VOVO-136420 format. One record per residue (C-alpha): residue in three letters; x, y, z. Coordinates in steps of 0.001 Angstrom, whole numbers, padded with zeros to 6 digits, always signed. Layout:
# VOVO-136420
ALAXYZ
...
# end
This chain:
# VOVO-136420
MET+056635-044917-045405
THR+058999-047904-046145
SER+058705-051266-044492
ALA+062016-050745-042790
ARG+060820-047477-041289
ARG+057678-049056-039983
MET+059692-051788-038346
GLY+061916-049178-036821
LEU+058934-047468-035360
GLN+057657-050672-033933
ARG+061018-051460-032352
THR+061214-048127-030627
GLY+057640-048440-029388
TRP+056249-045279-030939
LEU+052508-044661-030803
MET+050833-042488-033479
ALA+047969-040335-032256
LEU+046014-038009-034520
GLY+049160-036986-036269
VAL+050896-037229-032886
THR+053303-039985-032041
VAL+054138-040395-028375
LEU+056408-042872-026672
MET+054542-044412-023770
SER+057157-046907-022650
LEU+057495-045157-019337
PRO+054582-043403-017635
GLY+055357-039786-016961
THR+057733-039493-019925
ALA+056864-037545-023111
LEU+058993-038067-026177
ALA+058959-035995-029359
TRP+058033-037551-032671
PRO+059471-035175-035242
THR+059706-037842-037955
LYS+056060-038917-037864
TYR+054878-038606-041459
THR+052506-041556-042064
SER+049015-042445-041032
CYS+048461-043973-037630
SER+046443-046783-039138
SER+049531-047951-041013
CYS+050392-049839-037857
HIS+047197-049513-035754
ASN+044987-051263-038278
GLY+042319-052948-036182
THR+038977-051229-035474
GLU+038104-051001-031759
ALA+034357-051690-031501
THR+034002-050341-027967
ALA+035713-047038-028657
THR+033765-043797-029116
VAL+034534-040383-030554
SER+032512-037363-029282
VAL+032672-034226-031435
ALA+031633-030556-031081
LEU+031752-028093-033969
ASN+032040-024464-032918
GLY+031121-025664-029447
VAL+027911-027440-030506
ALA+027852-031233-030344
GLY+027507-032761-033813
THR+029352-034078-036868
THR+028088-031738-039621
ILE+028642-028066-040260
THR+028107-025584-043113
VAL+030668-022826-043657
ALA+031610-020314-046297
PRO+034823-020464-048361
GLY+037642-018948-046307
ALA+035831-019571-043016
THR+037500-020909-039865
PHE+035724-023215-037477
GLU+036692-025143-034360
ILE+036586-028861-033652
ASP+036691-030241-030111
TRP+036624-033988-029573
ILE+037068-036762-027026
VAL+038145-040378-027716
ARG+037236-043048-025168
ASN+037863-046750-024560
ILE+041061-047352-026496
SER+043312-048261-023618
GLY+044830-051713-023542
SER+048467-051147-022639
GLY+047808-047725-021210
ARG+048677-045801-024369
MET+046548-043920-026835
GLY+046705-041055-029287
MET+044873-039122-032058
GLU+045129-038082-035701
LEU+043475-035333-037781
ALA+043068-035670-041578
VAL+041717-032822-043719
PRO+041123-032050-047416
THR+044031-030752-049479
GLY+044682-027036-048937
TRP+042852-026859-045608
THR+044976-025610-042708
VAL+045086-026614-039071
ALA+045858-024418-036048
THR+045531-024692-032285
GLY+042077-024428-030787
THR+040675-021830-028448
ALA+039974-021979-024730
ASN+036269-022554-025203
ALA+033812-024736-023356
PRO+032289-027117-025914
ALA+029025-028884-025222
LEU+030692-032276-024702
ALA+030006-034324-021591
GLY+033248-034891-019688
TRP+035199-032141-021401
ASN+038212-031052-019380
ASN+039764-027635-019897
VAL+043267-029197-019941
TRP+042454-030246-023513
ASN+042202-026687-024821
LEU+045230-026020-027031
THR+045806-022343-026214
ALA+048658-022872-023754
GLY+051442-023697-026208
GLU+050491-026896-027987
PHE+050450-026844-031778
TRP+049704-029231-034585
TRP+052861-030608-036149
ALA+053801-028192-038886
THR+054730-030890-041443
SER+051775-032810-042767
TYR+051772-036346-044060
SER+049626-038364-046460
THR+046521-040192-045323
ALA+045287-040687-048903
ALA+045512-044470-048699
GLU+042882-044699-046033
PHE+041009-041374-046429
PRO+041106-040356-050116
SER+038889-037303-049507
SER+040989-036286-046516
PRO+044513-036942-047723
VAL+046431-034539-045494
GLY+047323-035747-041997
TYR+048450-033819-038935
THR+049693-034772-035509
ILE+050763-033030-032300
ASN+054396-032902-031186
PHE+054589-033866-027513
ASP+058044-032505-026811
GLY+057234-030522-023718
PRO+056211-031475-020173
SER+055079-034962-019363
TRP+051537-036000-020059
ASP+051357-036996-016396
SER+051906-033423-015215
GLY+048407-032321-016101
THR+049689-029298-017985
ARG+049564-030757-021485
ASN+046683-029396-023537
ALA+046236-032696-025370
ALA+046842-034763-022239
MET+045344-038193-021875
ASP+044425-040083-018745
ASP+047358-041782-017134
ALA+047270-044324-014390
THR+050396-042914-012796
ALA+049525-039243-012484
MET+045737-039717-012441
ASP+045304-036429-014266
LEU+041675-037105-015011
ASP+040057-040380-013993
GLY+043060-042593-013380
THR+042531-044834-016407
ALA+044462-044441-019656
ASN+041338-044630-021784
THR+040321-041031-022500
MET+041931-038265-024513
GLY+040674-034907-025724
THR+041958-032116-027929
ASP+040832-029358-030287
ALA+041845-027587-033481
ARG+040830-024718-035680
ILE+040272-025584-039344
THR+040434-022933-042064
VAL+038765-023570-045437
PRO+040641-022113-048413
ALA+039049-018933-049695
GLY+038769-020438-053143
ALA+037225-023710-052042
ALA+034433-024865-054298
ASN+030959-025341-052979
GLY+030317-028884-051966
SER+030639-031520-049293
TYR+034020-032269-047715
THR+035155-034786-045092
ILE+037450-034471-042098
GLN+038570-037669-040342
LEU+039206-037824-036595
THR+041038-040978-035522
GLY+041885-042259-032095
VAL+044564-044948-031849
GLY+045687-047192-029046
HIS+045219-050786-027991
ASN+042052-052775-027594
ALA+041077-054845-024628
GLY+043287-057683-025842
GLY+046318-055466-026268
ALA+046248-055412-030068
LYS+046829-052113-031808
ALA+043480-050576-032704
TYR+041862-047364-033831
LYS+038480-045599-033993
THR+037597-043073-036733
GLN+034837-040471-036864
ALA+034022-038641-040106
ILE+033050-034959-040014
THR+031000-033615-042933
VAL+031728-030000-043869
THR+029464-028306-046395
VAL+031095-025356-048082
SER+028532-022852-049346
SER+029413-019588-051046
GLY+025984-018350-050023
GLY+027339-017649-046560
GLY+027977-021021-045149
ASP+024970-020978-042812
SER+021971-023040-043786
THR+020070-022858-040516
ALA+018654-020016-038469
PRO+019766-019456-034841
VAL+018283-021759-032217
PRO+016372-019702-029613
GLY+016405-020330-025918
THR+013837-019238-023353
VAL+012630-015651-023209
THR+013268-014203-019767
VAL+012406-010836-018188
SER+013997-009148-015207
PRO+012875-008031-012762
GLN+009659-009936-012510
SER+007412-011362-009846
GLY+005357-014251-011029
THR+003779-013000-014234
PHE+004210-009307-013353
VAL+006860-006859-014569
PRO+007465-003209-013625
ALA+007227-000227-015944
ALA+010900-000721-016864
PHE+012450-004167-017303
THR+014978-006123-019358
VAL+014162-008877-021853
THR+016867-011477-022531
THR+017011-014545-024791
ALA+019935-016831-025654
PHE+020416-017870-029303
THR+022780-020570-030533
ASP+024264-020614-034021
ALA+027369-022699-034749
GLU+027541-021647-038388
SER+027484-017881-038455
ALA+027174-014949-036115
VAL+023851-013558-035011
THR+023869-010116-036569
SER+020655-008608-035235
CYS+017765-009272-032909
GLN+014437-007727-032036
TYR+011797-007879-029348
THR+008045-007483-029321
LEU+005609-006639-026539
ASN+002419-007365-028460
GLY+002991-010831-029831
GLY+004657-009698-033046
GLY+002441-006775-033929
ALA+005477-004523-033657
TRP+009175-005374-033357
THR+011912-003194-031858
ALA+015661-003672-032152
GLY+017539-005316-029322
THR+021263-005648-028622
VAL+023299-008709-029651
SER+026278-009923-027613
GLY+028413-013077-027592
ALA+030392-015096-030133
LEU+030034-018353-031985
PRO+028124-020367-031102
ASN+026471-018614-028161
PHE+024742-015269-028492
THR+022447-013216-026299
CYS+019773-010740-027311
THR+019021-008051-024732
ALA+016447-005244-024716
ASN+015746-002616-022068
VAL+012052-001774-021961
THR+010755+001406-020295
GLY+007615+003499-019966
GLN+005073+000700-019653
THR+001613+001529-018304
ASN+000227-000121-015227
GLY-002155-002980-015943
THR-001044-003446-019563
ALA-001031-007084-020710
LEU+002161-007842-022647
THR+002996-010710-024983
VAL+006798-010703-024945
ASN+009021-012416-027507
MET+012405-012140-029230
ARG+013828-013132-032586
ALA+017371-013222-033921
THR+018883-013263-037411
SER+022088-014828-038754
THR+023149-015710-042280
GLY+021040-018834-041965
GLY+017854-016890-041391
THR+015652-015599-038575
ALA+014357-017652-035670
THR+011674-016624-033173
ALA+011527-017826-029579
THR+008415-018917-027711
GLN+006478-015917-026430
ILE+005586-015348-022799
SER+002781-013296-021245
ARG+003353-010679-018590
THR+001290-007934-016975
VAL+002713-004525-016082
ASP+002589-003584-012417
ALA+003740+000015-012311
ALA+001470+001131-009479
ALA+002659+001490-005909
PRO+000748-000298-003142
THR-001795+001500-000986
THR-001635+001326+002796
THR-004333+002400+005243
SER-004285+002678+009025
ASN-006870+002371+011780
ALA-005394+005240+013787
PRO-008255+006583+015964
ALA-009473+010129+015443
GLY-009197+012640+018259
TRP-007630+012374+021683
GLN-007159+009023+023385
ALA-006692+008380+027090
ALA-004250+005445+026711
ASP-001478+004146+024460
VAL-002594+003113+020970
ASN-001745+000183+018680
VAL-002169+001243+015069
THR-002707-001497+012471
LEU-001464-000843+008949
THR-003263-002638+006114
PRO-001404-002701+002774
THR-002879-003820-000529
ASP-001490-004069-004043
GLY-004821-004595-005773
THR-004361-006933-008719
GLY-000606-006307-008820
SER+002449-008319-007862
GLY+001717-008304-004144
ILE+003168-006687-001039
ALA+006855-007204-000338
SER+007132-005102+002832
THR+005552-002344+004906
GLN+007692+000081+006893
TYR+006871+002748+009451
CYS+008313+005257+011889
VAL+006861+007410+014691
ASP+007822+010976+015589
THR+006406+014266+016826
ALA+007530+016390+013866
ASN+005865+014380+011085
SER+009160+014173+009177
CYS+010781+010805+009940
VAL+011579+008305+007178
PRO+009864+004914+007578
GLY+012450+002232+008312
THR+010919-000321+010678
SER+009218-003276+009023
GLY+005808-004407+010238
THR+002116-003648+010206
THR+001480-003115+013935
VAL+002675+000184+015389
SER+002735+000818+019134
VAL+002317+004508+019967
THR+003011+005375+023611
GLN+002836+008527+025702
GLY+004583+009169+028996
ALA+002535+009027+032177
GLY+001073+012383+033158
THR+001766+013945+029765
ALA-000197+014710+026623
GLY+001013+015013+023057
THR+000485+014562+019335
GLN+002510+011940+017459
TYR+002620+010861+013824
VAL+002756+007359+012407
ARG+004439+007596+008992
PHE+004263+004543+006748
ARG+004645+003194+003224
SER+004660-000174+001450
THR+006703-001710-001360
ASP+005412-004353-003735
ASN+007307-007335-005155
LEU+008518-005232-008086
SER+009922-002469-005845
ASN+007119-000013-006609
LEU+007292+002267-003570
GLU+004288+004000-002058
THR+004488+007694-001191
THR+004853+008069+002557
LYS+001572+008581+004394
SER+000965+009940+007874
ALA-001615+009201+010562
THR-002081+011476+013588
VAL-002295+009928+017048
GLN-003165+012132+020062
ILE-002792+010687+023550
ASP-003779+012591+026708
LYS-002593+011132+030005
ALA-002390+014548+031727
ALA-005049+015438+034314
PRO-006618+018904+034152
THR-005494+021582+036581
ASP-008001+022966+039073
GLY-009261+026481+039515
THR-009683+028157+042947
LEU-012646+027108+045140
SER-014299+029729+047388
ILE-016881+028867+050113
THR-019131+031441+051818
PRO-021236+030095+054727
GLY-024774+031386+055139
ASN-027879+030673+057113
THR-028416+026894+056618
GLN-026370+027049+053447
ASN-022907+027335+051922
SER-022394+029356+048760
LEU-019586+027947+046565
SER-017873+029498+043535
TRP-014713+028624+041566
THR-012477+029809+038800
ALA-012194+027752+035596
GLY-009804+024805+035351
ALA-007391+024197+032451
ASP-006108+021254+030334
VAL-003013+020950+028120
GLY-004242+017996+026048
SER-007732+017150+024935
GLY-009266+020215+026617
LEU-011915+020510+029318
ARG-014981+018386+028867
THR-017668+020388+027111
ALA-020433+018799+029178
ASN-020323+018069+032893
THR-016940+019695+033204
TYR-017174+020045+036983
ASP-018300+017578+039629
LEU-018868+019146+043084
ARG-018936+016623+045945
PHE-019409+017010+049709
LEU-019100+015138+052981
SER-020174+016234+056432
GLY-017156+016921+058611
ALA-013761+018465+058139
THR-012300+015788+055795
PRO-013094+016475+052136
PRO-014217+013660+049826
THR-012194+012372+046875
CYS-013379+012597+043292
ALA-014868+009134+043751
THR-016370+009433+047237
GLY-018893+011650+048939
THR-022093+012888+047374
SER-022218+014770+044104
ILE-024302+017919+044465
TYR-023431+019593+041159
LEU-022441+018287+037705
GLY-022201+020852+034918
THR-020233+023598+033261
GLY-021049+026522+035622
THR-018721+028118+038142
SER-020977+028472+041217
HIS-023434+026525+043326
THR-025383+027130+046587
HIS-025625+024162+048891
THR-028863+024676+050858
GLY-030806+022856+053568
LEU-027825+022602+055849
THR-027618+022627+059628
ASN-026186+025767+061110
GLY-023060+025034+063091
THR-022238+021834+061191
THR-019069+021759+059059
TYR-019384+020571+055459
SER-016313+019705+053303
TYR-016234+019931+049517
ARG-014068+018824+046549
LEU-014492+020303+043064
CYS-013239+017802+040387
THR-012457+018922+036810
TYR-012694+016536+033807
ASP-011117+016721+030345
ASN-012484+015299+027105
VAL-010949+011856+027629
ASN-012229+011755+031242
ASN-008949+012427+032956
VAL-009892+013982+036295
SER-008010+016556+038332
THR-006952+016043+041943
GLY-009733+018466+042884
ALA-009879+021820+044642
PHE-011243+021419+048157
GLY-012403+023385+051203
SER-015054+023486+053949
GLY-017712+025798+055336
THR-019937+025969+058455
PRO-023424+027499+058010
ALA-024552+030035+060691
LEU-027476+032279+061416
VAL-027050+035562+059531
ASN-029338+038514+060297
ASN-028703+041565+058204
PRO-030414+044768+059316
PRO-033464+046051+057488
ALA-032941+048628+054819
ALA-033330+052301+055658
PRO-036933+053351+054905
PRO-037090+055335+051673
GLN-037597+059012+052480
ALA-040242+059356+049805
ALA-042211+056621+051498
LEU-042301+058357+054906
ALA-045542+060214+055727
GLN-047231+061880+058795
TYR-050928+061856+059662
LYS-053313+063170+062327
SER-054467+060766+065015
ASP-056992+059156+062660
GLY-054093+057853+060585
THR-055678+058967+057375
THR-055546+062769+057443
ALA-052170+063716+056157
VAL-050194+066506+057702
ALA-048006+068276+055246
ALA-044445+069042+056095
ALA-044190+072153+058364
ALA-048005+072103+058705
PHE-049931+072006+062001
SER-052014+069198+063439
ASN-054946+069903+065733
THR-054531+066494+067389
ALA-051978+065814+070145
THR-051420+062359+068762
VAL-049909+061798+065292
VAL-049359+058686+063151
MET-046028+058181+061293
LYS-045874+055758+058365
GLY-043007+054268+056300
THR-042190+051307+053965
VAL-039928+048717+055628
THR-037841+045954+053930
ASP-035504+043235+055212
PRO-032814+041353+053174
GLU-033744+038053+054837
ALA-037427+038875+054342
ASN-037990+038958+058085
THR-040987+040897+059392
VAL-040177+044475+060339
GLN-041409+047160+062812
LEU-041101+050879+062205
GLU-039254+052767+064999
VAL-039629+056555+065200
GLU-037723+059190+067108
ILE-039719+062487+067387
VAL-038129+065494+069100
PRO-038756+069224+069370
TYR-037614+070939+066225
THR-034797+072791+067947
ASN-033408+069650+069593
GLY-030934+067213+068021
PHE-031689+063528+067312
THR-030371+061006+069842
ASN-031076+057990+067516
THR-033205+056580+070292
PRO-036712+055594+069237
ASN-039530+056972+071382
CYS-042347+055682+069257
THR-042753+052186+067679
SER-045285+050632+065397
GLY-047328+047751+066632
ALA-046903+044225+065297
ALA-044143+043709+062726
VAL-045254+043754+059129
ALA-044056+041805+056137
SER-040923+043005+054393
GLY-041761+045486+051676
THR-044979+046747+053222
THR-045961+049951+055162
ALA-045721+050062+058947
SER-047507+052718+061155
ALA-046359+054124+064501
THR-048738+056231+066711
CYS-046813+058850+068606
GLY-048030+061234+071366
PRO-049702+062954+073044
LEU-047458+065808+072149
ALA-047456+069313+073688
ASP-048048+072258+071464
GLY-044959+073125+069557
ARG-042864+072327+066510
TYR-041342+068814+066043
LYS-039104+066839+063678
TRP-038767+063034+063334
GLN-036786+060161+061795
ALA-037593+056474+061296
ARG-035844+053115+060912
GLY-036728+049444+060559
LYS-036309+046757+063171
ASP-036671+043118+062048
SER-038164+040285+063991
ASN-034646+039142+065033
GLY-033996+042539+066642
ALA-031697+043934+064005
THR-032184+047637+063347
GLY-031430+049491+060187
ALA-030260+052973+059349
TRP-032311+056113+060177
THR-034088+058124+057539
GLN-035047+061730+058443
TYR-038436+062975+057312
# end
């Protein structure tokens, strides 16, 4: 550039920035610089000590990179603290034959990077290069950016700088960022090359100043990658603490700014065996993923991953996990058999040495088919008053790795229904009441197998309850005789029926009044009747003759109440009919079941017939038996 041209540039107030020259005379105005063909330092020739240049290569912060001939890599950079008059700019200088293109919309690892600096929205490096050989002999080709579009202040420029007017970033014209893609010629020789990044502006005193950062590029025909990928942390999902299920995913991030990660592997036994994983991502960030299945409960795993790029293979730091593939186990304290009241069932889940219980769910129904959906470990099972029924508590638990227990069921039987009574019958007797009843019934737990019936009495017409009066019978029978009573006095009874959970019926009730009962003696057996002469010992056969005018008649007498009995005899001429009127009676009454004797006569000569009956001590007479 001639001296006259430089002066012309100074008069018009042009600022050269990384191959870009921008007129900053008026904030908010962007002017094109199509004639910028010399190095920025030709006029900005003072080094700014406070300025800094931050660089990322393929997204990774740093100033060195190794690539292969023909490779393309990306530079992102930020220049700070060249502000002075509120103007600043940048310049890019590369080796001869290297080409420059716009950068990509990436997210480099640079603190303070703003996405407005990505050059994918229309910005381009000025197509005509210029010489920077005077200041950078190894990087003799310079490039700039043509700012001939919207104002820097608008916030839409990809290489925008801070501006105090528009306050696009932090309100101070001291920061600028941009990016570029650099392509190495395919025939480039192996060796070390330099790229120069220069920020230009004004120092704190207003003098024109610049700050340069050298980038070292190693070109290697061996692939351009001298370092293996950098591994991140091995992670597994799902997991709970140090536990994993039978199937899980292993993931590890790998960073390689020099070449792509081409393969990765995982191990479950600390490197004893490696299995291929899946690589995803692009320079410089890659991810290795592996889906693991079929692991056995309780197996101790040592999990790790490794990845390979052109630069070699790198292995992450292993982690230890234990397989929890077993579902939890839940038990209940549901009581066995019938219960008389509502029941609270407690569920107790355990996961053994596994990942622990996440939740327990239950449901209650009468069909044993519901799906557990209520969370908790205390289940209230209720039964309507006066009813009995069987219900089912169905439950299952899930552990922290979503292992689900098979649904279990506990039976709960509640009987709040009282038994129904049978029919009570009362038959009064002499100083006693005879009671009998039909069996009761129960729809729930069934009748109590011992002491099913409780028979109670009170004197008088009002029956007792099942809790009052005097119990005179407790058992399983269906009859009882209440003795030792007073004839003429009324006695009331209640028969109470119990089921197996001690529900008691309302009770069948009734009353009875004992009275004197005198049943007649039994008719004397005909075979036990006999006739004798007056001495009472000489038998007279039937139709035979006696030579005594007086005869003795004998017969066996019995009485149902065991009263003493006399023998009454009616003896009439043979041709006469019986009048059923005794005309001959034994002496004192004899004990029931013994033989009584009646002396009859004197009789006139002739033929006679006779019959006999018993008469008890209460005057009751029985039926006649003819001899």
